[in-house]
GUMISE-904607 format. One line per 10 residues: number of its first residue (from 1); their letters; for each residue z, y, x of N, C-alpha, C. Coordinates in pm, whole numbers. Layout:
REM GUMISE-904607
NUM	a	Z:Y:X:Z:Y:X:Z:Y:X | ...
END
This chain:
REM GUMISE-904607
1	xxxxxxxxxx	15868:-4444:-69:15869:-4560:-168:15975:-4552:-264 | 15960:-4639:-363:16064:-4625:-463:16187:-4697:-407 | 16307:-4679:-477:16425:-4739:-462:16400:-4888:-458 | 16432:-4960:-350:16408:-5107:-340:16445:-5170:-472 | 16342:-5233:-527:16360:-5313:-654:16380:-5231:-785 | 16362:-5091:-776:16383:-5012:-887:16282:-5049:-983 | 16333:-5045:-1123:16266:-5095:-1236:16242:-4954:-1321 | 16127:-4918:-1349:16094:-4803:-1432:16033:-4840:-1555 | 16053:-4756:-1664:15999:-4770:-1796:15924:-4649:-1810 | 15803:-4664:-1851:15712:-4551:-1903:15685:-4553:-2052
11	xxxxxxxxxx	15735:-4452:-2123:15735:-4434:-2255:15644:-4335:-2286 | 15524:-4348:-2360:15441:-4263:-2395:15484:-4214:-2545 | 15485:-4085:-2567:15524:-4022:-2697:15399:-3965:-2752 | 15328:-4037:-2847:15215:-3991:-2911:15190:-4060:-3044 | 15162:-3975:-3144:15133:-4040:-3271:15002:-4121:-3265 | 14887:-4067:-3193:14776:-4143:-3176:14779:-4272:-3099 | 14853:-4278:-2983:14857:-4393:-2906:14943:-4487:-2999 | 15050:-4450:-3061:15133:-4539:-3151:15048:-4594:-3262 | 14968:-4513:-3313:14879:-4561:-3427:14759:-4647:-3374 | 14739:-4646:-3245:14615:-4723:-3199:14490:-4661:-3209
21	xxxxxxxxxx	14493:-4524:-3220:14364:-4429:-3235:14334:-4370:-3109 | 14426:-4379:-3009:14403:-4309:-2885:14441:-4390:-2783 | 14368:-4390:-2676:14402:-4471:-2551:14521:-4406:-2475 | 14600:-4488:-2414:14710:-4429:-2339:14681:-4406:-2189 | 14596:-4299:-2172:14571:-4261:-2045:14676:-4217:-1944 | 14757:-4137:-1987:14885:-4086:-1921:14966:-4186:-1900 | 15010:-4279:-1973:15097:-4393:-1942:15040:-4486:-1831 | 14906:-4512:-1833:14846:-4581:-1748:14836:-4522:-1606 | 14822:-4389:-1599:14819:-4315:-1464:14958:-4330:-1409 | 15050:-4288:-1492:15197:-4296:-1442:15229:-4436:-1378
31	xxxxxxxxxx	15191:-4528:-1469:15231:-4674:-1415:15168:-4712:-1290 | 15029:-4679:-1273:14964:-4687:-1151:15031:-4623:-1040 | 15065:-4506:-1053:15127:-4418:-954:15257:-4465:-912 | 15345:-4513:-1010:15493:-4571:-967:15473:-4690:-914 | 15384:-4782:-946:15357:-4924:-881:15322:-4896:-747 | 15235:-4795:-714:15177:-4765:-595:15304:-4724:-496 | 15416:-4662:-555:15521:-4610:-499:15631:-4707:-478 | 15607:-4839:-519:15703:-4948:-503:15783:-4970:-627 | 15771:-4916:-738:15835:-4945:-851:15785:-5065:-949 | 15877:-5138:-1006:15819:-5224:-1102:15837:-5148:-1238
41	xxxxxxxxxx	15718:-5171:-1320:15700:-5085:-1431:15678:-5154:-1551 | 15749:-5111:-1652:15718:-5169:-1786:15680:-5046:-1878 | 15609:-5069:-1999:15559:-4962:-2077:15570:-4979:-2211 | 15580:-4867:-2281:15600:-4866:-2428:15547:-4740:-2491 | 15561:-4725:-2627:15507:-4603:-2686:15582:-4595:-2813 | 15596:-4461:-2854:15660:-4441:-2978:15581:-4297:-3045 | 15599:-4286:-3169:15526:-4161:-3226:15615:-4043:-3198 | 15561:-3932:-3217:15622:-3795:-3198:15732:-3778:-3305 | 15851:-3844:-3282:15950:-3840:-3375:16068:-3860:-3295 | 16164:-3752:-3316:16281:-3741:-3248:16386:-3867:-3251
51	xxxxxxxxxx	16396:-3908:-3368:16481:-4055:-3393:16425:-4157:-3312 | 16290:-4182:-3308:16226:-4295:-3239:16232:-4271:-3098 | 16199:-4155:-3050:16214:-4127:-2914:16359:-4149:-2845 | 16446:-4084:-2912:16593:-4119:-2875:16629:-4274:-2879 | 16584:-4332:-2978:16619:-4492:-2997:16548:-4560:-2877 | 16434:-4527:-2838:16354:-4603:-2735:16423:-4577:-2592 | 16451:-4449:-2570:16518:-4418:-2445:16660:-4483:-2446 | 16730:-4489:-2558:16872:-4559:-2548:16856:-4697:-2526 | 16746:-4762:-2578:16702:-4899:-2564:16666:-4932:-2419 | 16596:-4851:-2354:16531:-4876:-2243:16636:-4838:-2111
61	xxxxxxxxxx	16713:-4743:-2136:16807:-4698:-2023:16896:-4811:-1954 | 16954:-4881:-2034:17046:-4987:-1966:16986:-5077:-1868 | 16849:-5111:-1883:16774:-5208:-1820:16684:-5149:-1714 | 16680:-5018:-1698:16586:-4944:-1607:16650:-4840:-1521 | 16622:-4830:-1401:16687:-4719:-1317:16618:-4578:-1360 | 16497:-4588:-1408:16405:-4480:-1424:16338:-4489:-1553 | 16339:-4392:-1640:16267:-4391:-1767:16186:-4259:-1767 | 16052:-4279:-1764:15950:-4169:-1766:15880:-4155:-1882 | 15897:-4028:-1966:15823:-4016:-2086:15695:-3927:-2058 | 15604:-3942:-2124:15481:-3864:-2125:15450:-3816:-2266
71	xxxxxxxxxx	15443:-3689:-2299:15404:-3631:-2422:15535:-3572:-2492 | 15485:-3474:-2573:15585:-3416:-2664:15666:-3299:-2589 | 15610:-3244:-2480:15686:-3149:-2428:15614:-3001:-2445 | 15514:-3003:-2522:15442:-2871:-2556:15524:-2777:-2653 | 15432:-2706:-2722:15492:-2609:-2813:15469:-2635:-2963 | 15383:-2744:-3000:15345:-2778:-3143:15480:-2821:-3214 | 15470:-2793:-3336:15594:-2848:-3413:15619:-3005:-3388 | 15513:-3087:-3354:15531:-3230:-3344:15594:-3256:-3198 | 15603:-3170:-3113:15646:-3181:-2976:15804:-3165:-2987 | 15863:-3276:-2988:16001:-3288:-2998:16071:-3372:-2895
81	xxxxxxxxxx	16011:-3399:-2788:16069:-3490:-2677:16185:-3424:-2614 | 16186:-3296:-2575:16303:-3226:-2519:16426:-3222:-2616 | 16391:-3201:-2749:16516:-3207:-2843:16571:-3341:-2855 | 16482:-3450:-2866:16537:-3586:-2877:16612:-3617:-2749 | 16577:-3597:-2619:16638:-3635:-2503:16778:-3532:-2498 | 16782:-3426:-2529:16899:-3352:-2509:17021:-3392:-2601 | 16983:-3458:-2695:17087:-3523:-2794:17145:-3635:-2733 | 17083:-3697:-2632:17147:-3816:-2579:17175:-3817:-2434 | 17127:-3708:-2345:17158:-3694:-2215:17300:-3672:-2196 | 17349:-3750:-2082:17496:-3717:-2038:17478:-3583:-1974
91	xxxxxxxxxx	17384:-3554:-1896:17365:-3421:-1848:17223:-3399:-1793 | 17179:-3278:-1778:17033:-3234:-1747:17042:-3210:-1604 | 16926:-3222:-1537:16900:-3187:-1396:16787:-3080:-1394 | 16828:-2952:-1398:16729:-2844:-1418:16638:-2843:-1306 | 16656:-2866:-1189:16572:-2844:-1084:16436:-2928:-1089 | 16462:-3055:-1159:16330:-3141:-1172:16222:-3059:-1258 | 16269:-3007:-1361:16180:-2926:-1458:16119:-2804:-1387 | 16207:-2748:-1289:16166:-2622:-1228:16046:-2658:-1132 | 16074:-2768:-1053:15992:-2822:-961:15846:-2865:-1026 | 15855:-2931:-1135:15738:-2982:-1202:15655:-2867:-1256
101	xxxxxxxxxx	15717:-2751:-1314:15648:-2639:-1361:15583:-2561:-1245 | 15660:-2555:-1135:15610:-2474:-1024:15479:-2545:-969 | 15494:-2677:-959:15365:-2747:-906:15249:-2741:-1006 | 15270:-2754:-1119:15158:-2738:-1225:15096:-2589:-1235 | 15180:-2485:-1195:15124:-2346:-1193:15030:-2335:-1076 | 15022:-2426:-983:14914:-2428:-888:14779:-2458:-937 | 14782:-2539:-1057:14654:-2569:-1120:14628:-2476:-1231 | 14738:-2453:-1326:14704:-2372:-1440:14835:-2275:-1478 | 14824:-2158:-1523:14924:-2083:-1551:15005:-2145:-1681 | 14929:-2213:-1753:14987:-2275:-1875:15101:-2385:-1851
111	xxxxxxxxxx	15123:-2426:-1728:15218:-2506:-1694:15361:-2446:-1722 | 15368:-2320:-1715:15490:-2250:-1750:15538:-2266:-1908 | 15448:-2311:-1983:15477:-2346:-2126:15536:-2480:-2134 | 15528:-2567:-2041:15586:-2695:-2054:15737:-2696:-2062 | 15780:-2782:-2141:15923:-2796:-2156:15972:-2940:-2096 | 15911:-2953:-1989:15939:-3083:-1907:16088:-3074:-1859 | 16157:-3177:-1844:16292:-3186:-1809:16334:-3321:-1746 | 16449:-3314:-1696:16505:-3442:-1646:16655:-3448:-1673 | 16698:-3566:-1682:16852:-3569:-1695:16891:-3712:-1682 | 17013:-3752:-1711:17083:-3874:-1679:17136:-3927:-1825
121	xxxxxxxxxx	17123:-4063:-1839:17167:-4138:-1952:17246:-4258:-1871 | 17377:-4247:-1873:17452:-4353:-1793:17412:-4343:-1653 | 17348:-4453:-1606:17300:-4450:-1454:17164:-4438:-1443 | 17084:-4408:-1564:16941:-4401:-1559:16891:-4255:-1552 | 16807:-4242:-1475:16730:-4115:-1451:16615:-4101:-1557 | 16606:-3995:-1628:16506:-3981:-1736:16430:-3858:-1702 | 16298:-3870:-1707:16216:-3767:-1686:16113:-3753:-1793 | 16100:-3626:-1849:15999:-3600:-1954:15892:-3515:-1892 | 15775:-3569:-1901:15643:-3506:-1843:15551:-3482:-1943 | 15464:-3384:-1931:15360:-3340:-2020:15279:-3470:-2060
131	xxxxxxxxxx	15213:-3456:-2168:15124:-3571:-2222:14981:-3575:-2172 | 14939:-3475:-2108:14797:-3479:-2057:14798:-3568:-1929 | 14690:-3646:-1908:14700:-3720:-1784:14717:-3642:-1665 | 14642:-3526:-1653:14659:-3438:-1525:14799:-3387:-1517 | 14847:-3339:-1636:14978:-3273:-1621:15098:-3373:-1587 | 15070:-3500:-1647:15175:-3602:-1624:15185:-3647:-1480 | 15055:-3665:-1429:15051:-3703:-1297:15089:-3611:-1189 | 15054:-3467:-1221:15085:-3369:-1120:15244:-3356:-1123 | 15300:-3360:-1247:15455:-3356:-1263:15516:-3465:-1181 | 15470:-3584:-1208:15532:-3691:-1121:15528:-3684:-983
141	xxxxxxxxxx	15399:-3644:-940:15389:-3623:-786:15486:-3515:-738 | 15507:-3409:-819:15600:-3312:-778:15738:-3348:-750 | 15789:-3460:-810:15921:-3496:-800:15929:-3643:-726 | 15828:-3698:-713:15828:-3845:-656:15911:-3863:-536 | 15905:-3763:-425:15997:-3784:-315:16126:-3764:-346 | 16173:-3708:-451:16307:-3679:-485:16375:-3807:-551 | 16292:-3890:-615:16337:-4016:-689:16415:-4101:-609 | 16381:-4159:-510:16465:-4261:-438:16616:-4202:-400 | 16635:-4073:-367:16769:-4026:-335:16836:-4020:-469 | 16769:-3969:-569:16840:-3943:-704:16882:-4094:-754
151	xxxxxxxxxx	16786:-4189:-737:16826:-4321:-795:16941:-4394:-713 | 16943:-4373:-586:17041:-4417:-508:17178:-4350:-537 | 17176:-4228:-571:17305:-4164:-590:17368:-4208:-742 | 17265:-4234:-822:17308:-4256:-960:17363:-4406:-957 | 17307:-4479:-875:17371:-4623:-851:17491:-4640:-777 | 17549:-4518:-728:17670:-4518:-678:17665:-4504:-522 | 17545:-4500:-463:17535:-4486:-313:17551:-4350:-267 | 17665:-4304:-211:17689:-4172:-173:17688:-4161:-23 | 17631:-4261:48:17631:-4279:199:17571:-4143:258 | 17463:-4099:193:17396:-3981:266:17488:-3870:246
161	xxx	17586:-3866:161:17671:-3747:144:17808:-3766:230 | 17822:-3868:289:17938:-3887:384:17972:-3767:472 | 18084:-3715:468:18115:-3600:548:18227:-3617:633
END
């Protein structure tokens, strides 16, 4: 289950979705899965533009425990989500990207080409997932069980670490 009352924001990074020429299948799937896991979810979209991506994450982070981006993690010149996030993350959490790529390799060797990542902005956990509906969903599923503990810790609950 999601952290009790946790609010998530799903941000689709896509020129086509932003222009209204493509349906946001990945964002919809992520929203459905997060809601099923107990999160309250809001959604938005931005074009494949580093400034727009960073601004959207900066704007969403203060009001959301979790920000999940889908899109822009591939190798094309328009795929700039990792660059945009690295410019504003307080720190990265490499294990999330490792777990997501490992899970994806069970389906396709091309998962190794994903530049998916996770990190923290303030007290908000930020995940960058692939843009394909399957890749986005598989990546979220790979880390879903880690989210409650990560969100509790970021919110200041260290009771699981009491020694």
